[in-house]
N, C-alpha and C positions, 0 to 999 in steps of 0.2 A: 297314670303316673307321670310326673314331670321330673325333669332333671334340670336343676338350676345352674346357669352359667354365672359365675360371680365375678364382678369387676371390682378390683381392689381400689379403694379410694387412696389416691396418691398424695394427698395434701394433708399434712397435720398443721394445726395452727391453734392459737389461742386468741382471745379477743378481750377488749377492754370491758370493764364492768359497766352495766347500764347505770344511768343516773337515778338510781333508786334513792328515796329519802333515807337519811342516815340517823334520824332520831331513834333512840331506843331506850327502854327502861331495863334492858337486860345486861348481860355480862361482857359485852365487847365495847372497847373504846369507840367514841363517836365516829371515827373515820373508818371503822369496820376492818382495819388492816391487820389486826393481830388475832391469831387463832388461840383459843383456850386449850390448855393441855397439848400444845403443839408437839406432834410426834417427832422422834428423831428422823434423820435422813432415811428414806426408803429407797434403797438402791434398785429395787425391782421396778420402780416407777421413773427412774432416771431417763431424761430425754422426753418425757411426756409433758404436755402443758399443765401447769399447776395453777390452782386458784385458792383464794382465801374467802371466808364467809363475808357476806354483806353484813350480817349480824347473827348473834347466837342468843336465843331466848331460853333462860332457865325457867322451867315450869314448877309450880308449887307442888311438892310431893310430901307424903307422910312416910318417912323412913321406917316407922314402926308398923306400917301396914304391908302385907305381902303384895308382890307384884305378879298376880296371876296372869293378867291379860294386858296387852297394849294393842292399839289399833289406830289407823289413820297415818298421815293426815288426808283429809278431803278438803277441797277448795269450794267455799260457798260465798260468792260475792267477794268481799274484801277480807275474809277471815279464813284461816286454816283450822280445822277442827280435829282434835285428837282425843283418844280414849286411853285410860289406864285404871287399873284397880286401885291405884293410890290416890287418884283425884277425881274419878268419874270422867267428865267430859269438859274440855277447855277449848275455847276458840281464841285464836291469836290473830291480831291484825299484823299480817306478815310484812306490810310496808313500814310500820312504825315499831314493831317489836313489842307492842303492848297487848296485854290480855284484855279481850273484848268482853267475854262473859264465860261463865262456868255453870255446869249443871251437875247435881249430885247423882250418885248411883251406888249400888252395893259393891261387894268385892269382885263380882264377875261382870265384865262388860264385853260388848262386841264392837267391832269396828264401825264407826259412823258411816252413813251413806247419804249422798245428796239425792233428793227426789227430783222428778221431772220438772216440777214447778220451782225449784230452787231452795226449798226448805230442807232441813237436815233431820234424818231419823236417827235417834239415839236409843240403843237397846242395852239394857243392863239389868242386874238384879234389883228387884224392887226394894226401895228403902223402907217402905211400910207395906208389906205384902197384903193385898186385899183378899177377901174371901170370895172366890169366883165360882166355887162349886165344881170346877173342872181341874185338870192338871195345870198348874201355874208354871210357866217357863221364865217369866221375867216381866219387865215393864218397858213400854215403848213411849218415848217422848218425841214429838215433832216440834221443831224450833225453827224460827226464821233466821236468816243470816245475821240479823241484828240481835238475836238472843231472846225474842219474844216467844213464849210458849203458845203453841197452837192446839196441842192435844197431849194427853197423858193417859195411856190405856194399859190394861193388863193383857199380857200375851197368854192365851189359855186355849184349851181344847180337850178333846176326848182322851182320857188317861191311857187307854190301850193304844191308841194311834200315836200318841206322843212319847210313849215310853222309850223307843229306840233313840230318839233325839235327846230326851232328858238324861239318858245314861251315857251319851256319846262324849268322847273327849278327843281333843286334838285341835289343830289350827282352825280358826274361825274366819268366815267371810260373810259379808252382807251385800246383796245386789238388789237393784231395782228389778221388779218383775211385773211390768205393766204399770198402769196409771195409779192403782190403789193397793198394790201389793208389794212387799219386799220379801226376799228369800234369805233366810238365815241358815248358814252351814256351820256345823261343828263336827270335826272329824269326818266320818263317812256318812253322816246323816244330815238332813236339812228339812226345814219347814217353810211353808209360805204363810206370811202373816198379813191379814187384812188390816189396812191402816185405819179403817173406821171402827170395826168391831173388836179388833185384837184377836180374832179367832185364828188359830194356827192349825194347819193341816200338813201331813207329810208331803214332801216334794223331792224332786231330783237334786242330788248333791253335785251334779256336773255344772261347771261354770257356764254362764250363758255364752253363746257364740259371739264372735266378733263379726259384725255385719258390714260388708263392703258393697256399695252400689256403684256401678260404672256403666254409663250409657243405658242400655236396656237390660242389664244383668244385675242380679242381686245374689251375692254369695254369703252363706253362713259358714264361718271358719271356726273349726274346733281343733283342740290339741290333745292328743292322747299318745304322747310319744311322737308320732308322725303328725304332720299338719294335713287336715282334711278340709276341702272346700265342697260344700253342697249347694246345689241350685235346684229349686223346685223339688226338694226331697230326694234328689239323686246326687251321687258323688260326681262332681265335675272334674276334680283332680285331687291328687294327694302326693305327698313327698315320698321318695324312696327311703329316706333316712330319718331317724328320730332327731328331735331337737330338745334342748333342756327347757326352754320357755318360749311361749308365744307372747310377745309384748304388745302388739297392736298393729294398726295400719299406718302407712306412710303415704302422704299426698304431696307430690312435687308438681310444679307448674308444667303443663303441657305433657304430662306423662300419665300412664295408667297407674292406678294405686298399687302399692306393694305391701307385703306383710313383713313386719320386723320381728326377727327371732334371735334368740341367743343360744349359743351352744358352748358348753363347758366340757373340756376333755384334754387329753394329752396329744399335742400336735408337734411333731419333730422333737420329741423328748421333753417338751415343756408344757406344764399345765397352764391353760389359758382360756379366756372367754373370747369367742368370735361372735361378732354382731353381723347378721346377714339379713338382706332384704330379698324377698322372693316376690316375683310378679303375681299379684292377686288374680290375674286373669288366667293363669296357668301357662303363660308363654315361657320361653327360655331366658328371658331377661332377668337381671338382678344386680346386686352390688354387695360389697363387703367392706366393713369398716376396719380400721387398724385395731388389732387385738390387744388385750391387756392380760397380765398374769392373773390367774384365778383358779380356785378349786371349787367354788360354789357361788350361788347368788342368794342375797338376803332380801331383796325387794327391788321394785322398779316403779317408775311412773312415766307416762307418755302423754304428749300433748295432742291436740286435735289434728295436727299435721304430721306428727311423727317424731318430734324432738323427744329424746328419751334420756332419763337418768337412771343408772343401775347401781345398786349397792352390791359390792363384790367382796367375797372372802378371799384374802390373799393366801393364807396358809392355815395349818392345823393348830396354831396357837390360840385360835378364836379371839385374838386381841388385835389383829392387824387387818382391818377392813377399810375399804375406801369407796368413794362414789365416783363414777365416771359418767360424763355427759356427752352425748352425741347430738348434733343437729339433725334435722330431717334428711339432709342430703348425705348423711353418714360421716360427716366431718367430726372428728373428735375435738370437742371444745375445751375440756379441762378434766383434771382428776383432782379429788380432794380427799386426803387421808383423814379418816375419822379418829377421834381420840383413842389412844392405845389403852384399852381396858378390856377385861373379859366381857364378851358380848354374846349372851344366849338368846336375846330377843331378836325378832326380825327388825329390819330397818324400813320404815314407811317413807315413801316418796310421792310427792304430787307436783305437777307442773302448774305454777301460777303465772299470771301475766307478768312478764319481766323478771321472773325468778324461779328457782327450784327450791321447794320446801322439803326438808328431811326431818323426820321424827325418829330419834334414836336414844337408846339407853333408858327409855321410860320417862325421862325427865328433861329432854333437850330438844328444842326445835332450832335447826340450823338453816338459815336462809342463804342460798348460794346464787351466783350470777346466772342469768338466763342462758338459753342454749341456741338462740337465733344465730345462724351462720352469717358471716359478713355479707352485705348486699352484693358484693362482686363475686361471691363464690357461686359455682355452678349449682343450680337447683335451690338457691337460697329462698326461703319463704318464711313469713311471719306467722307465729302460732297464736291461737287464742287459748284460754284456760281449759284444761281438761283434767278430770280426776284419774287416779290410777286405773289402768285396765286390768280386769281380773285375769 
């Protein structure tokens, strides 16, 4: 067991927007300075650094179609790819705000996933179901970041083995699982899909561990309430207390790696989210960021170095949600209130080079300023692109 000593980050600050291109075919004026459906004043966020979108992209939807599923974004090269039952799959050039390509699917879709070689795997209901002789779960399309089709195969397998997954309902996730396999989770069931044959077999529904390597150590980090680190199949350390979410790893210059976690609860009579960093080596070092008011989390995305953006539910109205962004050194960079609408769907977030990309309400992609801390801030580091950590 370890006990973390948390050092509170004392500096709050905001930063100027990066010089991202401002051309857009979407719904924000060219200067990107005006927010659509700007919410009224949010007194709970008073005193926190606020930001405005760089651009907002309205996606083509079919209002007469049900919105069963939404997923993404994932970053593949210069595009952000999202999924929805209302349009299948759409890739948006997040720098310009232009739709780069789209792919059809049936009414049920799964979140897209970027493969190890950079292509994107798209899983959805087959538009023209083939006769495979086995249990058909859907179709899988592999697409390059530029939108060229590389493969389109039926996902199928033995009926008895796939029956639990076929009948499962609930939140979905798709993960890479080696070089030629992806794992598709739905509710409490999952299957592994061969990317060449399309054959699906039952698999573990547990998310893959976060792997942290440091010097001659390699830890596999999992989250099941508490945070558990295993090395060579043995528990190296675990936390005494549970946490709401394990977000990913943080890498700061000249420091050992840390694990970034979020915890939502009532502290001092106030419902809030605390962002905490725990030393991945099991030592007593750590840090804490400035908290924000919250009753729940709707989604998150983290960069390769630990910059993180989190969609936060403010209250039980299910209409007042916002995104908060922290740099890798735990400095709060900004908060952005989402449009005030009833919001039942999760909010997807990915960290792109020089920007944060958020997919919300099934039809909107909002591009927000990046999260790099000012160069003079302690621990400031520049991140590369990384898709959301499971």
